[in-house]
ROGUKOL-203334 format. One record per residue (C-alpha): x, y, z. Coordinates in steps of 0.5 Angstrom, whole numbers, plus 500, padded with zeros to 3 digits. Layout:
REM ROGUKOL-203334
XYZ...
REM end
This chain:
REM ROGUKOL-203334
500500500504506497503512501504519497510523499514529497520524494514521490512528487520529486520523482514524478516531476523528475519523469515528466521532466524527461519524457520528451514530448510524451503526455502525462495522464493523471486519474483521480476517483473517490474509492471505498474500503468496503460495502456495497460499492466494493461488492458491485465494482463501483470503483472499477467501473468509475475507473473504466469510465476514466479510461474512456475519457482519457482516450477521448482526451488523447484523441483531442491531442491528435495522438494516433491510435496506436499510441493511445493504445500504449498510453492506456495499457497500464491503466487497463492492466490495473483495471483488470486486477480484481484484488486491487479494487477490493483493498482501497482507502477514500481516494485513489490517484494514478499517474501514467506516462510513456514508459511509466505508471504508478498509483497511490491510495489515498486517505481522503476523497478524490474528485472523479477526474481525468487530466491529459496534460504536459505535465502531472496534475497534483492539485486534487492531492494537496490536502494530503500533501499540505501542512494541515492534511495528515498525520501519523499514529503509532500505537505501542503495547505488548499485544500489538504494534500498529501504524496509521495514516490519518486525517481529521476525517479518516484513518486507515492502518498501514501495513508494516508486518513486513518489517516490524513485529506484530507484538512486543511479546512475539518479538522479545519472547517474554518467559512470563506474561505481564501487561503494559503497566508492569513498567509503571511500578516502582523499583525495589532492590533484591540482592543488589539487582534492580526489579520491577514489581507490580501489584500481582508480584509479577517482576521485570528485571532491568535487562528486559527493560533493555530488551524493550528498548531495543525493541523501540530502537529496532521499530524506529529504525524500520519505520524510516522506510516510510518516515525518513522524508516525512514531516507530518506529525506523529502521535504516540499511543500506548502506556506513557512509559513505552511512548517515553522510550520511543520518544528518547530513541527516536530519529524522527523529529515530528513527534508530538509532545502529547501522547495518547495514554492507552492501557493494554488493549484499551481501544480500537482504530477508531477510538484511537483516531478520536483520542488523536484528533483531541490532540491534533486539531488544536495544533493544526488550528494553531499553526494555521493561525499563526502562519496567517497572522505572519502573513498579515503582519507584512501584507502590502509590504512586498513580502506577500502576494495574491496575484497567481502569476506572480505567486507561480513565478516566485514558487519557481524561484524558491522564494515562498515561505507559507502558501495558503490555497483556497479550492478553485477551478484550474487557473491554466497559464505557463511559466516562461523560464527566459522571462522568469514569469508566469502568464494566465490564460482564459482557456486551457491551451496546449502546454499549459499547467494549472498555475495553482498546482505549479506554485504548491508543488514548487513550494513543497519541493523547496521546503515551503509550507502549504495550507489548504483552506476550507479543508478540515474547517481551517479557513482564511477570509477570502472574497471568492476571487482570490485562491492563493496568498503567498508569504515570501522568504525575502
REM end
């Protein structure tokens, strides 16, 4: 189950930059985890209709029939992969160009759209890539270790079983079965050795404590497969002692300060999500409000802009610190690398990019922050005409 991140966007940009004159196909559709929609094949049918639309768009670009068949071949292969359609998230993105195809299951619903352009189209995914879009949860207790991708609206478990044991008991093979609370009781000394004792008389040695620490270190090292380039907040769930150990040894720099204290077996995925939201919502709102305040404090001084052509050009130059985007229709236009300026077109022309798409992706790729307003209830005032606000770095 692939998680989309900044490195993936960079890869896709690199692919489109090196594909000559090939067109880029971007498919987006809402999908379903289960229910009658899955049983009735509703998602695959929607994708089949998108393939038909993609063929029509390729024809409008005067692509010969033989080439159209080559473009569409990876999409048709995915369409016929029955097991694939039974294991979806809330949304799906598929990217195809000559000699390349990939797809991502997404934790937020997508519009039912397909784009055939000279570059991949990322705008529908911006809620996932934005600062207020996504966070992670790591659930730590003896009988279960689980990792989740979450937004304010949804949560899904990410399968990490190939590189992380499913439980501490499985990995450490404890000789005596205790519970997570065993580590929260006082130390006593017996014959010069430090012992942890619980109310039932169950004891754990410092050696076992070290084994737990090694286990946490192993989890952190292996999770780098997912987290090494991520910047999303990570919420720890479990007994405070375990969370404390993990926090102290982890190389991940975006662990949220507040843990979710969960006793052994204390809740399912959705209750964990609710408790994580109680932690994350105030943080998201605080970050969004503080960024808006910084923008408003310097608005009109030359350090900001609400003009999409200016914003797109400055994003290409790496000048944007923070970008606010309101949902809108595509703003078609081009960036002229010779003049170092962007131009807005009233209607789509061959070679155009959505300048909102261009501004956001360039900002993310160069270390800037993007907030999607009207997403997750985090909004800034807008008159309906302005779809971007940019705070410059200098």
